[in-house]
C-alpha positions as CSV (number, residue, x, y, z in Angstrom):
1,M,0.0,0.0,0.0
2,G,1.4,3.3,-1.1
3,I,1.3,6.6,0.8
4,I,-2.0,7.6,-0.8
5,G,-3.6,4.3,0.2
6,S,-2.3,4.7,3.8
7,L,-3.7,8.3,3.9
8,Q,-7.0,7.1,2.6
9,F,-7.1,4.3,5.2
10,Y,-6.3,6.6,8.1
11,L,-8.8,9.2,6.9
12,F,-11.6,6.6,6.7
13,L,-10.6,5.2,10.1
14,A,-10.8,8.7,11.6
15,L,-14.2,9.3,10.0
16,A,-15.5,5.9,11.1
17,L,-14.3,6.4,14.7
18,A,-15.9,9.9,14.8
19,A,-19.2,8.5,13.5
20,F,-19.0,5.7,16.1
21,A,-18.4,8.2,18.9
22,V,-21.5,10.2,17.8
23,E,-23.6,7.0,17.8
24,V,-22.4,6.0,21.3
25,W,-23.1,9.6,22.5
26,A,-26.7,9.5,21.2
27,L,-27.3,6.1,22.9
28,A,-25.9,7.3,26.2
29,H,-28.1,10.3,26.1
30,C,-31.2,8.3,25.3
31,L,-30.5,5.9,28.1
32,R,-30.4,8.7,30.7
33,Q,-33.7,10.3,29.7
34,P,-37.0,9.3,31.3
35,A,-39.5,7.6,29.1
36,Q,-42.1,10.3,29.9
37,A,-39.9,12.9,28.3
38,F,-40.4,11.4,24.9
39,A,-44.2,11.5,25.1
40,Y,-44.1,15.0,26.6
41,A,-42.0,16.2,23.7
42,G,-44.3,14.6,21.2
43,K,-41.5,12.3,19.9
44,R,-41.3,8.6,19.2
45,T,-41.1,6.4,22.3
46,K,-37.9,5.8,24.3
47,N,-38.1,2.1,23.4
48,F,-38.2,3.0,19.7
49,W,-35.1,5.2,20.0
50,L,-33.3,2.7,22.2
51,L,-33.8,0.0,19.6
52,V,-32.7,2.2,16.7
53,L,-29.6,3.4,18.5
54,V,-28.6,0.0,20.0
55,V,-28.7,-1.5,16.5
56,N,-26.9,1.6,15.2
57,V,-24.1,1.2,17.7
58,A,-23.8,-2.5,17.1
59,L,-23.6,-2.2,13.4
60,G,-21.2,0.8,13.7
61,F,-18.9,-1.3,15.9
62,V,-19.0,-4.2,13.4
63,A,-18.2,-1.8,10.5
64,L,-15.2,-0.2,12.1
65,P,-12.0,-0.8,10.1
66,P,-9.8,-2.8,9.7
67,F,-11.2,-6.0,11.2
68,G,-14.9,-5.8,10.9
69,P,-16.7,-7.9,8.3
70,L,-18.3,-4.7,6.9
71,S,-15.1,-2.6,7.1
72,G,-14.1,-0.8,4.0
73,S,-17.7,0.1,3.2
74,F,-19.4,3.4,3.8
75,L,-21.8,1.7,6.2
76,S,-19.9,3.1,9.3
77,I,-20.3,6.6,7.9
78,I,-24.0,6.2,6.8
79,L,-24.9,4.8,10.2
80,V,-24.3,8.2,11.8
81,I,-27.6,9.4,10.2
82,P,-30.0,8.0,12.8
83,A,-27.8,9.2,15.7
84,A,-27.6,12.7,14.1
85,I,-31.4,12.7,13.8
86,Y,-31.7,11.8,17.4
87,L,-29.1,14.4,18.5
88,T,-30.5,17.3,16.4
89,D,-34.2,16.7,16.7
90,V,-35.1,14.5,19.7
91,K,-32.3,15.4,22.2
92,P,-33.2,19.1,22.4
93,A,-36.9,18.3,22.9
94,V,-36.4,15.7,25.7
95,S,-33.6,17.4,27.5
96,G,-35.8,20.2,28.8
97,Y,-38.2,17.7,30.4
98,G,-38.3,18.1,34.2
99,R,-36.5,21.4,34.4
100,G,-38.0,23.7,36.9
101,R,-39.3,20.9,39.0
102,R,-36.1,20.4,41.0
103,G,-35.2,22.2,44.2
104,G,-38.7,22.1,45.7
105,G,-39.8,25.4,44.3
106,G,-40.9,27.0,41.1
């Protein structure tokens, strides 16, 4: 593998790792939110998002280069789409649930 091939491999590896980190971040946020927050925000249920994000993280892990059976494909980059949808649309809506109810006053 020449220098161009090595650069391409490391660039793709960096993109796949960044995409995987975003997927894990979305799953971690979803796990911490109460189920009522999703209904309150008018979004799909917590169980729906957990299923989508767990499958997303599992496939993202399998697609990481260089050892995954799906490595070398753009699957690891494409898999960031559901996590990005969660982080940009659902996370802001459910994050505000319960604010103003803490501290005994308000």
